[in-house]
C-alpha positions in Angstrom: 255.0 120.3 50.0 251.5 119.8 51.2 251.1 116.5 49.5 254.5 115.3 51.0 253.5 116.5 54.4 250.2 114.7 54.4 251.8 111.6 53.1 254.3 111.7 55.9 251.6 112.0 58.5 249.6 109.1 57.1 252.7 106.9 57.2 253.5 107.8 60.8 249.8 107.0 61.8 249.8 103.7 59.9 253.0 102.6 61.5 251.7 103.6 65.0 248.5 101.7 64.5 250.3 98.7 63.2 252.6 98.8 66.2 249.7 98.8 68.6 247.9 96.0 66.8 251.0 93.7 66.6 252.5 94.5 70.0 251.1 91.3 71.5 252.4 89.2 68.7 255.9 90.7 68.9 256.6 88.8 72.1 255.4 85.5 70.6 257.4 86.2 67.4 260.6 86.6 69.4 260.0 83.4 71.4 259.1 81.5 68.2 262.3 82.7 66.5 264.5 81.6 69.4 262.9 78.2 69.5 263.0 77.6 65.7 266.6 78.5 65.2 268.0 77.1 68.4 269.3 73.9 66.7 268.6 74.8 63.1 271.3 74.5 60.4 271.0 76.1 57.0 273.9 74.0 55.5 271.8 70.9 54.5 268.6 70.4 52.6 265.6 70.8 54.9 264.1 67.3 54.4 263.5 64.6 57.0 264.7 61.9 54.5 267.8 62.5 52.5 266.3 60.5 49.6 263.2 62.7 49.4 262.9 65.3 46.7 262.6 69.0 47.7 260.5 70.8 45.1 261.3 74.5 44.6 258.8 76.6 42.6 260.4 79.4 40.6 258.4 82.4 39.4 260.0 85.1 37.4 258.4 88.5 36.5 260.1 90.7 33.8 260.0 94.2 35.2 262.1 96.0 32.6 264.4 95.4 29.7 267.3 97.6 30.5 269.5 97.0 27.4 269.9 94.8 24.4 273.4 94.7 23.1 273.0 93.3 19.5 276.7 93.4 18.7 277.7 91.4 21.7 274.4 89.5 21.9 273.8 90.3 25.6 270.4 91.0 27.2 270.2 93.0 30.4 267.0 92.7 32.2 265.5 93.6 35.6 263.7 90.7 37.1 261.6 90.0 40.1 262.3 86.4 41.3 260.1 84.5 43.7 261.2 81.1 45.0 258.9 78.9 47.1 259.7 75.7 49.0 258.9 73.9 52.3 261.3 73.5 55.2 260.6 70.4 57.2 262.3 71.9 60.3 260.6 75.3 60.5 257.1 74.4 61.5 255.0 75.4 64.5 251.5 75.3 65.9 250.1 78.8 65.5 247.6 78.3 68.3 250.5 78.0 70.8 251.8 81.4 69.7 248.7 83.5 69.8 247.6 82.7 66.3 250.9 83.8 64.8 250.6 82.6 61.2 253.9 83.8 59.6 257.1 85.7 60.4 259.6 87.6 58.2 263.2 86.9 58.7 266.5 87.5 56.8 267.0 84.9 54.1 270.5 84.0 55.0 269.3 82.4 58.2 267.5 79.6 56.3 268.5 77.1 53.7 268.2 78.6 50.2 268.2 76.8 46.8 271.3 77.5 44.7 269.4 78.4 41.6 271.6 80.3 39.2 271.3 81.6 35.6 273.1 79.1 33.4 273.5 81.4 30.3 274.8 84.3 32.3 277.0 86.7 30.4 278.4 88.7 33.2 281.7 88.5 35.0 280.2 89.6 38.3 279.3 86.5 40.3 277.7 88.4 43.2 275.6 86.8 45.9 271.8 87.0 45.8 270.2 90.0 47.4 269.7 89.2 51.1 266.0 90.2 51.3 263.6 88.9 53.9 261.7 85.7 53.5 258.1 84.9 54.6 258.0 81.8 56.8 254.6 80.3 57.3 253.5 78.0 60.2 253.4 74.9 57.9 257.0 75.4 56.8 256.3 77.1 53.5 259.0 79.7 52.6 258.5 82.4 50.1 261.6 84.4 49.0 261.1 87.5 46.8 264.2 89.2 45.5 265.1 91.6 42.7 267.9 90.8 40.2 269.6 92.5 37.3 270.7 89.8 34.9 272.9 89.8 31.8 272.3 86.7 29.7 273.5 85.6 26.3 270.9 85.9 23.6 271.4 84.9 20.0 270.3 87.7 17.7 268.8 86.8 14.4 268.7 89.7 12.0 267.5 87.8 8.9 264.3 89.8 8.7 265.8 93.2 9.7 264.2 95.7 10.3 261.0 93.7 10.8 262.7 91.0 13.0 261.6 89.7 16.3 264.0 88.2 18.8 263.5 85.4 21.4 265.8 85.3 24.4 265.9 82.3 26.7 266.8 82.5 30.4 267.9 79.1 31.7 267.7 78.8 35.5 268.6 75.7 37.5 270.3 74.4 40.5 274.1 74.4 40.3 274.7 71.3 42.4 271.4 69.4 42.3 271.3 69.1 38.6 271.2 64.4 39.0 268.8 65.4 35.1 271.1 68.0 33.4 272.7 65.5 31.0 276.3 65.7 32.4 277.0 62.2 31.2 276.9 63.3 27.6 279.3 66.2 28.4 281.6 63.8 30.2 281.6 61.3 27.3 282.4 64.0 24.8 285.2 65.4 27.1 286.8 61.9 27.5 286.5 61.3 23.7 288.3 64.6 23.0 291.0 63.8 25.5 291.6 60.4 24.0 291.8 62.0 20.5 294.5 64.3 21.8 296.5 61.4 23.3 296.1 59.5 20.1 297.5 62.4 18.1 300.4 62.7 20.6 301.2 59.0 20.2 301.1 59.2 16.4 303.5 62.2 16.4 306.0 60.5 18.6 305.9 57.2 16.7 308.4 56.4 14.0 307.0 55.8 10.5 305.8 52.2 10.2 303.1 50.1 8.7 302.3 48.4 12.0 300.0 49.9 14.7 301.4 49.6 18.2 299.4 48.1 21.0 298.9 51.4 22.7 297.4 52.8 19.5 295.0 49.8 19.3 294.1 50.4 22.9 293.3 54.0 22.3 291.3 53.2 19.1 289.2 50.6 20.9 288.6 52.9 23.9 287.5 55.7 21.6 285.1 53.4 19.8 283.5 52.3 23.1 283.3 55.9 24.4 281.6 56.9 21.2 279.1 54.0 21.5 278.6 54.9 25.2 277.8 58.5 24.4 275.3 57.5 21.7 273.6 55.1 24.0 273.5 57.7 26.7 271.6 60.1 24.4 269.1 57.3 23.6 268.6 56.5 27.3 268.2 60.2 28.1 265.4 60.4 25.5 263.7 57.5 27.2 264.2 59.1 30.6 262.5 62.4 29.4 259.4 60.6 28.1 256.8 62.3 30.2 253.1 62.4 30.5 252.6 63.0 26.7 254.4 59.8 25.7 252.7 56.4 25.1 252.5 53.9 27.9 255.4 51.5 28.4 254.7 48.4 26.2 253.7 45.2 27.8 256.8 43.3 26.7 259.1 46.1 28.1 257.1 46.1 31.4 257.6 42.4 31.8 261.2 42.0 30.5 262.7 45.3 31.7 260.7 46.3 34.8 260.0 42.9 36.2 263.0 40.8 35.3 265.9 43.0 34.4 265.4 45.4 37.3 265.8 42.5 39.7 268.8 41.1 37.9 270.6 44.4 37.9 269.4 45.5 41.4 267.5 48.5 40.2 264.9 49.5 42.8 262.8 52.6 43.5 263.4 55.0 46.4 262.6 53.2 49.7 262.7 49.8 48.1 265.6 47.3 48.4 266.4 43.8 47.5 265.3 42.5 50.9 261.8 44.0 50.8 260.2 40.9 49.1 261.9 38.7 51.6 260.6 40.7 54.5 257.1 40.5 53.1 257.4 36.7 53.0 258.7 36.5 56.5 255.8 38.4 58.1 254.2 37.1 61.2 251.1 34.8 60.5 249.0 37.1 62.7 249.9 40.0 60.5 248.8 38.0 57.5 245.5 37.2 59.1 244.9 40.8 59.9 245.7 41.8 56.3 243.3 39.2 54.9 240.6 40.4 57.3 241.2 44.0 56.2 241.0 43.0 52.5 237.7 41.2 53.1 236.3 44.3 54.9 237.4 46.5 52.0 235.8 44.2 49.5 232.6 44.2 51.5 232.7 48.0 51.6 233.4 48.3 47.9 230.5 46.0 47.1 228.0 48.0 49.2 229.2 51.5 48.3 226.8 53.5 46.2 227.8 55.5 43.2 227.8 59.3 43.4 224.8 59.6 41.2 222.5 57.9 43.7 223.2 60.2 46.7 220.0 61.1 48.4 219.3 64.1 50.5 216.1 64.9 52.2 214.3 62.1 50.4 215.6 63.3 47.0 216.9 60.7 44.5 219.0 62.5 41.9 217.8 60.2 39.1 214.1 60.5 39.8 211.7 63.4 39.5 210.1 64.9 42.6 207.1 62.9 43.9 203.6 63.9 43.0 202.3 64.3 46.5 204.4 67.3 47.1 202.0 69.5 45.0 199.2 71.4 46.5 195.5 71.0 45.5 195.8 73.4 42.5 198.5 71.2 40.9 201.2 73.9 41.6 204.3 72.6 43.3 204.4 73.6 47.0 207.3 74.7 49.2 208.5 71.2 49.7 208.6 70.5 46.0 210.6 73.6 45.3 213.0 72.7 48.1 213.4 69.2 46.7 214.0 70.5 43.2 216.5 73.1 44.4 218.2 70.4 46.4 218.4 68.0 43.4 219.8 70.7 41.1 222.5 71.7 43.7 223.5 68.1 44.2 223.6 67.5 40.5 226.0 70.4 40.0 228.1 69.2 43.0 228.3 65.6 41.7 229.3 66.9 38.3 232.1 68.9 39.8 233.2 66.1 42.0 233.3 63.7 39.1 235.3 66.2 37.0 237.8 66.7 39.8 238.1 62.9 40.3 238.7 62.3 36.6 241.4 65.0 36.6 243.1 63.4 39.6 243.0 60.0 38.0 244.3 61.4 34.7 247.1 63.2 36.5 248.1 60.1 38.4 248.1 58.0 35.2 250.3 60.5 33.5 252.7 60.6 36.4 252.8 56.9 36.5 253.7 56.8 32.9 256.6 59.2 33.4 257.9 57.1 36.4 257.8 53.9 34.4 259.7 55.4 31.5 262.3 56.7 34.0 262.7 53.3 35.5 263.1 51.7 32.1 265.9 54.2 31.3 267.5 53.5 34.6 267.5 49.7 34.0 268.8 50.1 30.5 271.6 52.4 31.8 272.6 49.8 34.4 272.5 47.1 31.7 274.8 49.0 29.3 277.1 49.9 32.2 277.8 46.2 32.9 278.4 45.6 29.2 280.8 48.5 29.1 282.7 47.2 32.1 282.9 43.7 30.7 284.2 44.9 27.4 286.8 47.1 29.0 288.0 44.2 31.1 288.3 41.8 28.2 290.0 44.4 26.0 292.5 45.2 28.8 293.2 41.5 29.3 293.7 41.0 25.5 296.1 43.9 25.2 298.1 42.9 28.2 298.2 39.3 27.0 299.6 40.3 23.7 302.1 42.6 25.4 303.4 39.7 27.5 
C-alpha cells in the first residue's frame, strides 16, 4: 500500500509539472493542428508528384511467442510494429510555433500505408490499432502499434526432438505491390483457364481424327501463354538484379538502353520522348550561359586542391613541422606541439572524409547498377509484349481466314 501510494503521488506531481512546462506550447499545438488539417486529405499518398516513390520503413520487434500450433502449422506472436514515412503536406516551421518540434495525434487522421501480413492464417481481418502517431516538423511520421498475428509456418520435424523451426513473416503493401510478381500469377491463371476450356471442348466434340479450329486456337494460345510466363520469369530475374550483380554489359547498354529503349518508347520517370527535342530547341542565350558555366566548372576543377593538401595554421599535412618552431634546447615549443596536434587531427579528419566519400560513391555505383538492370528488364518486357501482340494478331487472322 505504501509503495502504491508513493507511486501515485509521484505520477500526479510529474503530470502537474509537465502541464506547467507545456502550457505555453498547448496553444501553439492547437493552432498548428487546425492549420495543418484544414485542407488535408488522408485518402491519397502524401507526395507532391504522383510519380514519386514514398518510402516506408518497417521495423518489427518480437515481444512474445504466444503459441506454436504444430498440428495446424500456425504461429501466434505478439509484435511491436513501427512504421516511418514522410508526409509532404504536414510540415511547418517550428520557429513560428514557439519551437514546437513534434505533436502526437490519432493515426486515423493521416494517410497510413496499407501494409498487411501476407501469410496470415487468421479469419479476423480487423483494422490496425488506432494508436497515436508522432508527427515531426519536417513531415516525418512515426507510427508505433502493437499487433497479435497468426501466420502460417511450415513445421519440419525431420530431426525431432532436436529440431529447430524457422518461421517467415511476409509483410507488404496490399495495393502498391507494381514488384510482387503478379504477372506470373496472371499467366498461370490464364493457362489453367484455357486448359479447362480445352477439356470442355474436347468432351463436347464427337470422336474424329481432325482437330477443329477452336481446338487449334486454344492450343496455340496456350503455347504462347506458356512462353509468355517463362519469359516473364526471366525478365523478373533481370529486374531483381541488384547491387550485388555484375554491371550491365557494354553491348546491352548500347543495344538495349540506347536504341531499343527509344524504339519502344521506354523512358525513366520524368523523361519523355520530347525531352531531347526540347534540349535541341533551347534558346541560344541559354546555350551560351551553359557553355560559360561549364568553362567555369572546368577552371574550378583544375584549380581545386586535393584533400591531402589542406593547410591550416601553416601546416602542410604531407610535410613535417618546420625546424624553427623548436626552442634553443632542441625541444619542440608550444607552436610545434600545436602544429603537430593540428596535423594529426586533420589527418584523421581527412581519412574519415575520404572513407565517407568512398562509401557514398560505392553506394551510388551500386544503385546505378540496379537502376540499369531494371531498365533493361523494362525494355525487354516491352519488346516481348509487342511480339506477343503481333503473334496473337496473325494467329487470329489465320484462324478467321481458314474459317471463312
